[in-house]
C-alpha angles and dihedrals in degrees: 000000000000132000117204129199123186126204140168103066123136147120119310135168121247110279091027132117138240133181120213125197131200117198119196132199125191139061128311101015092152091063095054129091111230123209136187117216130178137201124200122201110282093005135100122258113268134194117249104178140334129201122200123231097221104054105002093245111163128205118198132198111247090242093065103033112129092014105060128053128190126201137167138209107201093187090060093035090232137131123198132204116199111197121193134172091027119199132198089253090062089070115118146088110301118212130196116214139178137202137150086264139018110267142133097263104049118188102230129040138186125223094256136242126236120242117188122184110193142131 
């Protein structure tokens, strides 16, 4: 079982950058895929990016390709989401999640961190 805790959210102006972190505790983190999802007010949750545990392959949503970058440090049990060129539509609660594989319904979830992009 994994516990996930996100950090790094906040308020940023359009065009700005934020770095999110997801810290895991529990056994076997290096074998889990880790995904970032987000949910905007009044909208359904959507996948942003997922990184596999086996080979570190990352799959990005089209809306964030070229602007967001995910990385992981298995020794520290942490995953990072670097967000650049932020837009108003990137606003939402960002959730870290983990599962043996990348999929919509991941097994473990963090509590979320708010990202607000506004001038």
